[in-house]
N, C-alpha and C positions, 0 to 999 in steps of 0.2 A: 710272646703271645701277640697275635695280630689283632688289632681292633678294627672292627668294621666301621668305615666312615660313611655316614648317611648324608647323601646330597639332596638338598631340598629342591624340589621341582615345582614349577608353577604351572597352573592351568593354561593350556593354549587359547582357551576361549575367554575366560573372565580375569585371568592373571593371579588368582588367589592360590595359596599354598595347596598342594595336593595331598598333604598329610602322609600317611604310611602306605596306602594302597591305591595308587592312581590308576585310572582306567587308561589303557594304552590303545592307540589306533593310528596307523599311517605314521609311525615313528613320532607320535605326538602324545602328550599326556593330559588328562582331564581330571579335575578334582571331583566330579560327581557324574552321576548318570544323566542329570539334567543338562549339563554343559555339553557332554558328548552327544546327547539327542540333538541339541541345536546344530552342532557341527555336522552330524550325520545328515540332518535335514538339508543344510546348505550344500554339503558335498553331493548329495543325491540330485540336487537341481543345478549343479554346476555354478555355484555362487560362492566358492571359496575366495574369490577376490575380496570378499568382505574383510578377510584377515590380512590382506596386503595394505589395506588403507591405514591401519593403526595397529600397533601391537596390543594384543589382548583387548579388542574393542568391545567385546560382549559384556553383558551384565549377567551375573549369577542367576540362574534360573531358580526360583523359589518353588520348592516342592508343594503341590496343590492337591487338595482333595477333589475327587471326581466331580462333586456337585458344587464346587466353589462358584461357578458361573451359571448355575441352574436358574437363578432368578431372571436371567436374560430371556428365558423362554416365555415369561409372563407377558401378555399382550399389552397391558397397561404400562409396564416398565419399558417395553420396546417403543411404545408410542412417545414416551417422555424423552427417550435418548436419540431417536432418529430425527434428523432434519429433513429427510425425504423417504417415502416408502410408497411403492406400488406393486403391481403383480410381478414385476420383473427386476426392478432396481431398487436399492436402498442406499442411503447415505448417512454417515454419522461422523462426528468429530470426537476424539478421545484425548484426554489429558494423559501424557506418558512421562512420568517423572524420570524414568531411566535414560532418556535421550540426553546425551552429553557430548556427542562429537560427530564429525562428518560421516563416519562409517555407520552410525546410528541412522542418520538421514538416508544414506544409500540403501541400507537394508530395508527400512520401512517403506521407501518409495519404489522398491522393487518387489513388493509383496505379490504382485501379479505373476511373478516367476514361480513363486511357491504354490500359488493357487490360481488357476486361470479364470476363476469366477470373480476375482478382484480386478476391477477395471482401472482404477486409479487411486493412488495414495499421495497426498501432498503434505509435507511436514512444515509447520511453522516453528522453526527452531527456538525463537526467543520465547514463545509461549509454551513450548514443549507440547504441542498439539499436532495431531495427524488427522486429516480429513480423508475418509475412505468412501469410495463409491464401489458397490459390488452387486453382482447378480444374485438375487436372494432365492432363486429357485432351487439352487444346489448348495447354498452356503447361508446358514442362519446367522443372526447377530451373535448367538452364543458361540458358534463354531469359529466365527471370525475372531472373537475375543480370545478364545482358547488358543488360536494359532499365534496371535501376537503375544500372548502370555508365554507360550511354549518357547518363543525366541528370546525370552527374558525382558519383554517390554509390557508387562501387565499394566493395563490402563487403570487409572485412578477414577473410579465411577462414583459420582455423587448424584443421588436421585433428587436431592433438594437444591435446585439451581439457584435458589434465593439466598442460600448461605454458602457464599463462596469464601473458602478459607484462603487468607493471604499468606503465600508461601515465601519465606524469606531465606535467603542463603546466609546462614550465620557463620559459615566457615570463613567468609571474607573478614567478618569482625573479629573472629578468633585470630586470624593472621595479623591484623593490625594490633590487637592486644599483645600478642606474644612478641612481635617486633618492638612495640613500645616498652614492654617490661624488660626485654633483653637490652635494649638501647639504654634505658636508664641505669640498669645495674652495671653494664660495661662502662658507662661514664663514670659511675661511682667508684668502681674498682680501679679506674685509670687516674683517679685524682692524685695518688702518690707520684705518678709519672709526670702529671701536669705540674705539680707544685714543688717537687723534690729537685730543685735546681742544684743542690750541693750534695747530691747522692747520699743523703742521710738514712734512706730506707734500706733495711737489710736486703741484700741481693736474693736470699732465699725467698723472702716475701715477694719481691718483685717477680721472680720466676713463678711463684704460686699464683699471683694475680694474673700473670700473662696467660697461663694455661687455663685458668678459670674463665678468662675472657674467651679463650678459644672454644671452650665448651659451651659457653652461653650463646656464642654466635651461630652455632650449628642449627638450632631450630629456625633462626632468621634466614640462614642460606638455604636450607633444605625443606622448610615448611612454608614460611611466610612468603618466600620468593618463588614458590612452585608455579604460580600462574604465569610468570614471566617465561620460565623455561618451557612450560607446556605450549604456550602461544608461539614461542620461537621455533620449537621443534616442529609443530604442526605447519608452520610456514615453510620450513626447510623441506618437509616431506612433499609439499606441493610446489617446490621450487620457487618459493616466494619469500623474500627477506622483509620481514616487518619490523616495526619499531621496537618491539619486545626483544628482538634478537640483540640489538645494541645494549639494551639495559641488562640482559642476561649475561652478555660478554663482560660488561662493566662490573657486575656483581662478582662473577667468577674470577676476573682479573684481580680485584682487590683481595678476595679471599685467598686465592692461590699465593699471591705475593706475601700476604700477611701470615698465612699459615707456615710458609717457608721460613720467614724471619723468626717466628716464635719457636718453631721446632729446633731450628739451628742455633737459637739464642743470639742471633745476630741483630735483632731489633725487636721493638714491642708491637710492630704491625699496625694495622689501621682498622681494627675491629670496631672501634667506636664510630668511625666514619661509615664503615660498611653497614652497621646496624642502623645507624641514623639515616643513611641513604634509602634503605629499604623502608624503614618507617615513614619517612616523608613521601616516598613514592606512593605507598599505599594510602596515606592520608590524602595526597593530591588526587588519587583516583577516586577516593570516596567523595571529596569535595567536588570534583568534577561531575560525578553522577548526581549529586544533589543539586548542582547548579543547573544541569541539563534538565533535570526534573522540574525545577522552578521556572526555567525558560521554555519548558517542553511545548512542542507545537502539535502534539497528538490531537487530532481534531475531534470535537464532540459531534459525532454524526447526527445525533438528535437535533442539535443546534443549527447545523449547517446544511442539512439535506432540504433543499428548497423545493420540496414536492409535496403536494396535498392530495387528499382523497375526498370523494363526495360522500358524506355521511347522510343517511336517511333517518330523521327523528320526527316521530309523530306525523308522518306523511310529508314532511318538508325536507328539501335537500339543502344542505350547507357544506361549504368547503372547510376542511380541517387538515392542519399540518399533520404529518405522520407522527411526530412526537406527542401530539395530543390525542391520538387514537387510543381507546380503551378497550379492554376485553369486553365483548358483548355488543360493541357498536356495529351497526349494519352499514355497509358501504356499497357503492355501485362500482362495478368493474366493466368498462367499456371494451370494445374490440381493440386488441393490441396492448392492452394495459396490463401491468404486473400486479399480482396479488401481493400486497406488502407484508402480510403476516399469515401464519397458519389460520385457516378459516374453514367454516362450514357453509356449503351452498344452500341458500334459502329460496331463491327464485331464479328461473331462467335455465337454459341449457348450457352447461359448461363444456368447452373444448379447450382443454388446458395444454399448452405447449411448454414442457419442462426442459427445453433445450438448454436454458441458461443454468440449470441445476445439474442435469445428468448428461447433456450432450445429445440426448435423443429428441428429435424434432417432431415425432409423430404425436398429434394431438390425442389427449386422453379424455374420453367422454365422461362427464359427470352429471349426476341428477340430484334433485332436491335431497338434502340430508347428507350428501357425501362430503368427506373431509378433503381439503386441498391444501397443499403446502406453499409456503412463502416462495416467491421467485418464479412461480408458474405464470404464463401469459395467456390471457383469454383470447381465443382466435375466432370467436363467433359473436353472437349478439350479446347485449348487455346482460349482466347477471348481478344478483344481489347476494352478498355473502355476510356472514357474521364472524367478527374477529374471535378466535379462540385463544390466541396466545399474544403477549405484548410484541409490538413492532420491534425488530431488531435491525435498525438501519445499517449497522455494521455488517450484518449478514448479506444485505442487499449489495453493499459496497464490495464485499468479498466476491459476490457473483460478477459484479461490474469489472473487477480486476482479473477475471479468469484469462487463461492463456489465449483463448479464442478471440479476445477483444484487444490483444496487445498489438502495438504497432512496431514496425522496424525502423523507428526514427533514429538517426545518428546525431548525437549532440556533441559538438566540438569541445565546449568547455569541460564537460564531465569527462571526456576521453583524455584531454590534456592533463587534468588534475590527477586522474588515475595513473597516468604514465609517469608524472612527476613523483608521486608518492612511492611507486615501485622503485624508481631509480635513486630516491633519497637515501635509502638505507645502504645501498652500494657505495654512494658517495661518502657517507659517514665512516663506514669500515675502512675505506681507502685512506681517508683523512686521518683516522686514528693511527694507522700503520705508519703513515708519513710523520706524524707527530711523535711517535715512539722512536722512529729512526732519528729524528732531529735531536730529541733530548738525550738519546743514548750517547751522543757525542758532546752535548753541551753540559748536561748535569743528569747523570743516570738516576739520581735519587728522586727526580721529579716525574720520571717516566710514568709510573703507575697512577699518580694523581691526575696528571694531564691527560692520559689516554682515557681514564674513567670519566673525567669531566667532559671530554669530547663526546664519548658514547652516550652520556646521560643528558647533557644540556640540549642536544639536537632534538628538535620536535617537529615532525611533519604532521602531528595531530591537527594543527590548524588547517592544513591543506585538506585533510580528510573530513573536517567538521564544517568548514565554511559553507559548502554547497548544501548539504542537508538542513543546516540550521537557517540559512538564508531562504531557501525555497520553502522550507517548513513554515517560517514566519509569514511568507507571502501567502501560503495556503490559508493560514489563519485569518489574515486581513481580508483576503478576497472572499473567504467564507462569510465573514460579517457583512460584506458588501453584496452578497447574494450570488457569488460565483462559486459553485461547489466543483472542485477539481478531483479527478480520479486519483492522480498521483503527482508527486513533485516533478516528474519529467514534464508535465504539462506546463509548468512555469517557464522552463527554457524554450519550449515550443512557442508559448505566448510571447516571450521576449524577442525571439529571432524572426518571427513572421514578418513577411513583407507584402503579403497579398491576403485580402479578406474578401471571401465570396459570401453573398447573402441570398437566401431564399426571400421571396416577397410575402406571400400570403401567410399570416400567423407569425412572421418573423419581424419584418419591418412594419407590418400592419398589425393592428390590434385584433386579436382573435374574436372578441365578443362585441366590437364597436364597428360602426360604419353604416352607411345608408343601404337599406335593402328594400326592394320592391318586387312584386310578382306580376308577370305579364301572362295572361291566360285565364282559365277558370278551374278552380278546385272547389268542391263542395265541402261542407264542414267535415263529413266523414273521411273524405280524401285527405284533407288537411291533418286530420288525426292520424291517418296512415303514414303520411310523410313525417310528421313529428315522431311517431313511434319508431321509424327507421333511422332517421338521422341522429336521434339521441344515443344510438348504439356506437356512433363514430366519434373519434377524438379530433377529426379534421376541423380546421378553423371554420370553414364555410358551413360544415354540418352543425357546428355549435351555434353559428349565427342564425341559421334557419330554425333550429331548436328553440332558441330564445325568441325568435320572431313569432312562433306558433305557440307560445307559452300557455295561452288560454284553452287550448284544445286538449281533450282527454286522450289517454293512451289506450291503444288496442294491442292485442297480441299478434305479433307477426312471426313468421317462421323461416328457418333456413337463411338467416341473415348472412350476407357475404360482402366483404369490402375488397375491391380490386384496386391496388395502388396505381394511381395515375389515370384511373377511369372513373370509378364511382362506386355506388352501393346497389345492392340487389337483395330483395326479400319477397316472401310470399304471404298472401292473405286470401284465404278461401280458394287456394289452388291458383290464384292469379298473381303473376309476377309484377312487382313494382320495382322500377329502376330510377335511380337518382344520380346524376352526374354530368359528364360532357355530352355534347350533342351526338358525337359518334357513339357513345356508350348506349344511349337510349334510342338511337335510330332517327334522330332529328336532322334537319338540313343544317349544314354548316353555316353559322351566322356570318353576315357580311361585316358587321361592326367589330369594334375592338373591346366591347365590354366584357366584364367577367360574369359568366352566366352559369347556373346549375339547372339542368333540365329535369323534368318530371315526366315519366311514362307509366301508364297503368295498363296492363295487358300490352297491346300493340299500339296504343293510342298516346301520342305526345300531348300532355295536358298544358304545357307551358313551361315557363322558366322563371327562376329567381335571378335578379340582376343586382350586382354589388357595386357600390362605390366605396372604396376602402378608406379607412381613417388610419393614418400613420401614427407611429408611436411617438409619445412626447419626447422631445429632445433629440429626435432622429436627425433633423437637418444639421444641428450642431455636431452631432457625432460624425456625420459623414464629411463635413468640412474639416473637423479636427483630424480625422484619419487621413484625409488628403493632405493637409498641411504637414503632417508627420511623415509624408512620403510613402504612405501605404497605397497600393494598387487596389481599387475597389471594382468587384465584378458583381453582377446581379444574375441569378439563375431563377427563373420563374416558370411554373407549370401553367400559368395563366397566359392570356394573350397580351399583346403589346399596347393595350389601352393607355398605360401610364408611362410609356416610353418617353414622350416629350417632357413629362414632368420630371422624370428621374435621370434622364441622360446627362444633365449638367454635373451630376455628382458621381457618376460612375464611369470608369475607363472602358468597361465592356458590359453590354446587356444582352442576355439571351432569354427568349420567351418560348412558351409552348414546349418546355423541356420535360421529357419523361425521366423517371428516376435513373435509368441506365445512362441517359445522356448527360445527367448531372455528374454521375460518377466518372464518366469518360472525360468530361471537361476538367474535373479536378486532376485526373491522372495525367492529362496533357499539360496542365500548368506545372505540375511537379517535374515532368520530363524536361521542362524549360529551365529547371533549377529554382523555381519559385518555392517559398516556404508558405504553405497555404493554410489559412484558417477558414473552415466552412461553418457558417451559422445557419441553422435551419430549425424546423419544428420537430425533427426526430422521426417523423412518420414516413413521408415520401422521400426523405433525405438521408435515410439510414446508410445507404451505400456510399454517398458522398462524404458523409460524416466520418465513416470508417477509413476511407481512402485518404483524407486530408491529413496534414501534419497534426492539426488540432481541430477537433470537431466540437462545436458548441451547440447544445440543444436549448432553445428558449422554452421556459416553463411558465405557463400562466397558471390560473387557479384550477388546473385540471391534472389529475394524476396521470402523468404520461412520462415514463422513465425509459429512455433509449440507451441500452448498454453499448451501442455503437459509438456514442459520443464520448468525449474526454472531459467535458465540462457541462454541468447543467446551470444555466443562467436564469435566475429569477427575472421574469419579464420586467419587473419594476426597476431592475438594475441596468436596463439597456443604456440609459444615459451615462453610465459609468464605464462603459466598455473601453474608451480610450484611456481613462484613468487606470483601468486594470492593466492594459498594455504598458503604460508608463511605469506603473509599479514594477512589473516584471522586468522591464529594461533597467530600471533604477537598481533592482536587486543585483543585476549583473555588474553594475558599477560598484556596488558595495563589496561584492565578492572579489572584484579585482584590486580594490584598496586593501581588503583583508589579506589578500596574497602578498601585497607589497609589504604590509606590516609584519606578516609572518617571515617573509624573507629577510627583513631587516633585523628581526629578533634573532633569527638563526645566524646571520652574518656577525652581528655584534657579540652574541653569546659564544659562538665558536672562536671568534678572535680572542676573547678573554681566556677561554679554555685552553686553546693551543699555546698561549703564551704563559700558561701556569698562573693565571691571576684569578681563577675560580676553583673552590674546593668542590668535591662531589656533592656534599650536603647542600650547598647553595644551589648547585645545578638541580638537585632533586626538588628543590622548592620552586625554582624558576620554571621548570618544564611544565607542571600542571597549571601554574599561574598564567603562563603564556596562552595556554588553550582556553582557559576561562576568560581571559581578556578578549581574545579574538572572537569568541562566541558572544560576549557581551557587546562588543562593537557592532557585529553583524545584526544582533537583535535590535539594538538601539538605532542603527542606521535604517533598517527596514521600517521600524515604527515611525521614525522622523519623516521618512518619505511619504508614508501612508497618511500621516497627519497633515502634511503639506498639500497632498492631493485632495484631502477631504474638505479643504477650505473652498468656499464658493468662488466660481469664476466671474469675471466681470465683463467678458466679451459678449457683445450683442450682434446678431446677424440680421440685417434688415432685408429679409426675403420671406415671402409666404409661398406655401405649396398652392397649387392650382385646385387641388381636390379637397383639401382639408386644412384647418387651422392648427398650426403647431407652435407651441411656446418658443420664443426666439432666443431665450437665455438658457444657459446650462445651469 
């Protein structure tokens, strides 16, 4: 009688057993119609490369009822889920629990291949979130979610955003618990071997205990150690040898040797050492994660976002930080300002540019009562809006970090560390082979422990952790000082800069202070017209005129327009009013060097406002300190050279009457000379130069003006700490180098003891995470010490006054 042998087959898509009746296609088997449907969908769109990235990468598709996602057709539900919506484009972010590997990221970020209505999908792997932008004319929210769900990535949609469930990965704790349980029991069962020096234990019991230990160690090797194997395998697939490869090799080496000794009854093996090794490695990783959380440098965006909004309360205007805005507050949005939260238009004509949200730069017209999404930029006259949802500064920061604003800066330190980390694992594997060869001839019984010790004790973690923790702590300190940085890359850019280029008006001069006078004649009605126009603009000179005309009433003007580098234009009773440069309004070019803003009504030039700037407090000391530090200082100004004589002693180069494009070209030319350039401006006329520089810093006064082209938003009150910020960034580089030395010393000493058979694998398992925590602690303490040192008051006094204004002479 011949028995039929049933061979189990696994699903090509999700890896689960196919049971008795698998679905077959293309010589592949699938466990259910759902998995086959996903495969068929990917095959039909030429996306089968998905299966090359990882074996059985897919998630098993859950069978759904046809109306599972029907609630997404509800307008109120859609409004609560969408971060942006207009007649053509929608944007939403979904939490996807099934995201678990690189192939998941690849598939989700290539959704546009499956449906050409999807414009962009970006996965945040750590948060298991995907942000999707799509054309809603032919693809509804429900249809999009159904497509994602069909692929096995059903989103977890919660309509109550105030109740965020904290999701914990309990499997990690199970692995620690199982490893600890097995370790304790293996130690207990090994007691007779430890204590029986006179061979009094019955050999049968010894064999029994030995095989019991072998059974107990299996969950440790194949379950508790799984993450090490998975990480090592993923690294090998992408031709990258990571640290977990050496750990996995160490575990398998001890297990293989011990299993051989036990099965052949030639020895008791090292199962106690193996289980202890895994247990302490897992404990170490848990301790590391808790330590990193305690030292965490994740910024509180609400605390460190130094930008404010103008709130209207009972007819009065006051400046309020974003974190203090409440639902129902009415705020003013001027030309080129961003809408900080979802809002409803109450007054004015909205021309909203959503380029930062969707990539589409065509302004969308809005009228009173219309809903507007956070991140839109007003491109016309001032509007008044009512906040509908709480401000999410993290969302604004997400927009700030979009690909369109990223720079192609090359950072030497980061590249060196990345290169060292990649080569470190190669070195450890070669060293372990040499160690095995040496002990093979000296004392073969020590091969396994020494090789395992070498594989385990080596720790390049410090190399990988030093930079993010150093720069992260710098971000936190600078945030408290009023310097809000886009990313940690900005720290190295700040530290390595050798040239600082400054704008004048609104950057080194105060935006709302200074002497202002008017030459010419304006009636009270005309002054009201001028005030009504300039208050739409965030330009420093516009704001000074607005404050100067504070007592005059507002009138409604139409078709407001602001031309960068020229001036303002609006209409009243079909008559054009222009405010700006002499050329813009049609006035004769002035003979003097004063800073002037001309006014024309119709075709008649009515006169001009003349400004005498007041420089920022502490400016003189900052310029001298920067020069003393070897920094090249350049001034680029759109104004005339009235202040050239005053400023020239403190700058290496001064350029006046510069248009925005000329500023950009100047920065580009400095970079071509090998300069590492910081550009500091007001973010309005300097957007191109800020984007072109290695590090762009936008100075923020009590006006809500957020320029995504910059890398740093600096609170204007923090201007006197600019040199301190640069010193802290440079000091962080020193701390990083010292941490590298300590890390290398640890590895040299640890490997020396391991190679000479003076370290057991268990001790190595304790030392490895301890070294990482020590290095992280040193880095954190070092940055905080430098920061406290720089926060102490300086004693240097500079005996020199500006010719045009009084500036405090001590820092």
